[in-house]
N, C-alpha and C positions, 0 to 999 in steps of 0.2 A: 326484965333488964333497959334499962333506956342507954340511948347512946354514951351520954354524959358518963353515966356511971360503966359503960363497955369500955371506954378511953381510960377512964382513971384506974380499972383493973390492968389494962393494957401498959399503961405507963409504971404502974409499979409494980409490975411482974416481970418487966423488962429492964427497971433501972438497974443500973450495976451489971446487966450483961449486954447490953448492947450500947453502943455512942451516941445511940439516937433513937433514945426508947420513945421520945414523943412522936418523932414523926414515922417510925415502923410501926405504933400503934394506931396511928389514923390511916395509913396506907392501908395495912391489914384488914381495918375495918371498913374500909373505904371498897375494897375487893369484896368482901365477904355480902356486904349489902347493896354494890352496883350502882351505889352513891358517891358524885363527888368528894373530895376530902374537904372542903371548904363548905359544903353545903352541910356536912355532919357537925362538924364544929359551931355553925351559926344555931344549929338546932338540936343542942342535946336532952331535949324533951322526947324525940322521937324514942316510938319501943320497938326493939328487933324481936324478931320472931324467936321460935324457940330453934330453930333451925341457923339463922345468923348467930343467934347465942353461941349454941354450942361449936359452927366452924369457927368464928372468932375466938373461941378457947383453944380450939384446935391448933389455929394458924399461933397463935400467941405462944403456947408449948412448943412449936417446932421453931419461933423463932428466938427463945428463950435459951433452946439445946444451938444456938449458933447457927442454924439454917440460914441461908441466904435469901432474902427477900423475894430475888429474882426466881429462885426454885420455889417459893411456896404459891406465889401467884402465876407462876407460869410464864411471866414477862418481863422485860425489859428495855426501856430506851434509849435508843442510842440513835444520834445525827436526826431527833426529830422522830424516828419510827419506833413503833413499841413491837417490839421484836418477839417472836416466842422464842423459849427457853426453856430448857429441861437437863436431868443431873446427865446428859451424853454430850452437852458444851459448856463450853464456857462463858461465864456471866460476861458481856460486852463492859469493859471499861470506859468512864471517858475520857480519860487519857491517850485512849486509841484513836479517838478523833483526831489528835494533833497530828496522826500518819495520816485519817484521810486530807487534811487540811493541805499536808505536805505536795499529795499525790494529786491533786487537784491546781494548786500551782503549780507542778511540773507541767502537767496536760494544757495548761492554758497558754503554755508557750511553746507547744507542737502544735503544726500545721499538718492535715491531714486527718486520715483515719488513726484512731489510738489502738493499741492492742495492748492489755493489761493481763496479769495471772497474778491471782490472788490465792498464794499459800497456805493450809493449814486453815481454811473458811469457817468452820464452826458454824455457827447460829446464822452465816451469811450476811454477818455486820458491815464489814470493810466493802465488799461485794455490791450490798445493796444500796449503803449510801453512794458510791461512786458510780453504779449506774442509775442512779435517779438522778442524779446532778449533772450527766452527763446527758442523759435524756433531756429532761429539761431544758438544757443548755442546746440542742437539736445536734449535737457531736455525733459521727458516725465514730463507731468504736466497736471492738470485739473483747468479750470478757470472760476468761476463763477463772473457775474457783475450784481448788480443790482440795482434798480431804481425805486421809487414809482411813477413818471410822464413817462406817456406811450408815451408822446412827446418826451422825453428824448431818451428813449431806442430806436425808430425810428432814433435819429440822431445818435445813439451809433451804431446802424444795418449797418448804412450806411459808416458810417467810417469803422468800421470792414471788408463789404464787398469792400471799396475800396484798402483795405490793404492786401487785403487778408485772412484774420484772423477769417471771421464769423465761421470754423468750429472748431479754437481755444479755441473760448470763446462763452460760455453759457450767453445770455441774459436773467433775470426775472424780472418781476416787482413785487417789494416787498419794503415796508416800513422799511429798515436796515432788521434785522431778520424775518421780520414776514412771508416770504414765503419760509425760509428756512426750511428743514425738519428735526424734532427733532433726535435727533443723528448722525447729517450731523457734521463732524469736518475739521477745515482745519490748513494748518500747517503757514499759512501766511494771515491775513484779514487787509484790508490795506482801508484808509478813508479819503476822504478831503471833511467835512462835512460844512453846516454853520456854522461859528464861529463868526458874526459880533454881538456884543449887539447892540439891539433897540434902536436907539436914539444917537446911538456913532454920535457925532460931527466932527470924523474924515472920516466919511464917504465921499469918492469923487463923483463931480456929474455925471459921467459916471456909476455909481451901479445901479443908477436909471434906467437903460436901461435893465440891469441883472434880471434876476427871483430872486425875495426876497428870495424865498424858499431854494433856491438855498447858500444864503448869510448870514440871519439873523436866530437867535436862544434864543429869550427871553430876559431878562434884563442884563444878562452877557453873552451871547452869547454862553454858556456851555448845553445848553437846550439839541441837541441834542448828541455833545459829551458825555453827562451824559447817555442816552440811551443806546449807543453804550458802553460804561462799564459797564453799568451794567448786558448788555447781553451777551460779548464777551467770558468770560473765559468758557461758554456751548457750543461755538462753536471752541474751539481750541483745537488740540491736544497737545500730553504730550510736544512737542519740537515748540508748536505754538505761536507765534507771533503779537502782534496787534499793526499796526504803523498808526498814526493817526496826520494830520497836523492839526494844531492852529492856532490861533490868538496873536501879541504880545501882552504880558504883563498878560498870563492866565496861565503861568506855577505855580505860588503858588497854585491855585486852583487847577489846576491838582496833582500836587502832592498829594493833601487831598482827593482826590478823587479816585485815584487810589492807595493809603494805603487803604482807605476804604473799597477798592475791592480787598485786598490783593494781587496787583501785586506788581512787581518789575518793575523797569524803569529805563529808561535815555532819555534825551532830546535830539536833534540834530539840530545843527544851519543852517541857510538857508545859502545863498551868502553872505549877509550882517551883518552876525555872529548875528544872532538874534534867540533864540530858537524858531523853528518851525514845528518839528516833535517829538513826544513821542513814544517810542517803550516797549511795555510793555508786560510781559509775568510772569508765575506761577512760 
């Protein structure tokens, strides 16, 4: 089987199953051959080994069943980092980079050392993005990243180690604030919590492969965000802000929640102009 024949097989097998069948096939072939995608497209005459052919067909079969590309190849790019992912962590989404952007905007306005808490770190994506940016800017900072899943923390540690950030970020097993010391306060608390309503008919087939505890949060999708809002003020410094990613259509309920807990707030849109992050402060 040549590269050209393999790609044709991938395109036709995935057509109708995924919205990006051509790109998916190319990425999977790049993964199993350890060759750049553009190099493969440019040289369709290259012959695959028997192992490469078998691995490619297996990968295409998994993708045809809606398994996310990230889990098949074990990696997902976020903020320019090629992060390790597995089925114990949520696959980082591009829209979460909006949260990182807002966090950096706030940090740029703060003087002196900055203290940060990343709630529900998962793969460590947000913590890695922030720590790398602050290290490059020669900022003095402390960053604690927590997750209640021990398996998630193992993935986060491996990612931190790969990028030389294990000394800059402290990992802690915690159900939101449960393991954070009383009286410990932060200039910035960030979170990408589960926010999908149980039974939401818009949920894609791919999400069935991701950890439910990282996706679903009660009948309205707000159970975990409520828990964060209820406790956050106790852990913020006088200049501190809480930044949380949320789902489409939840802003009206969030306005009520934030007002009930005496927060000032504003919303930030994602790259498709939908409200995606709220910034709350006293």
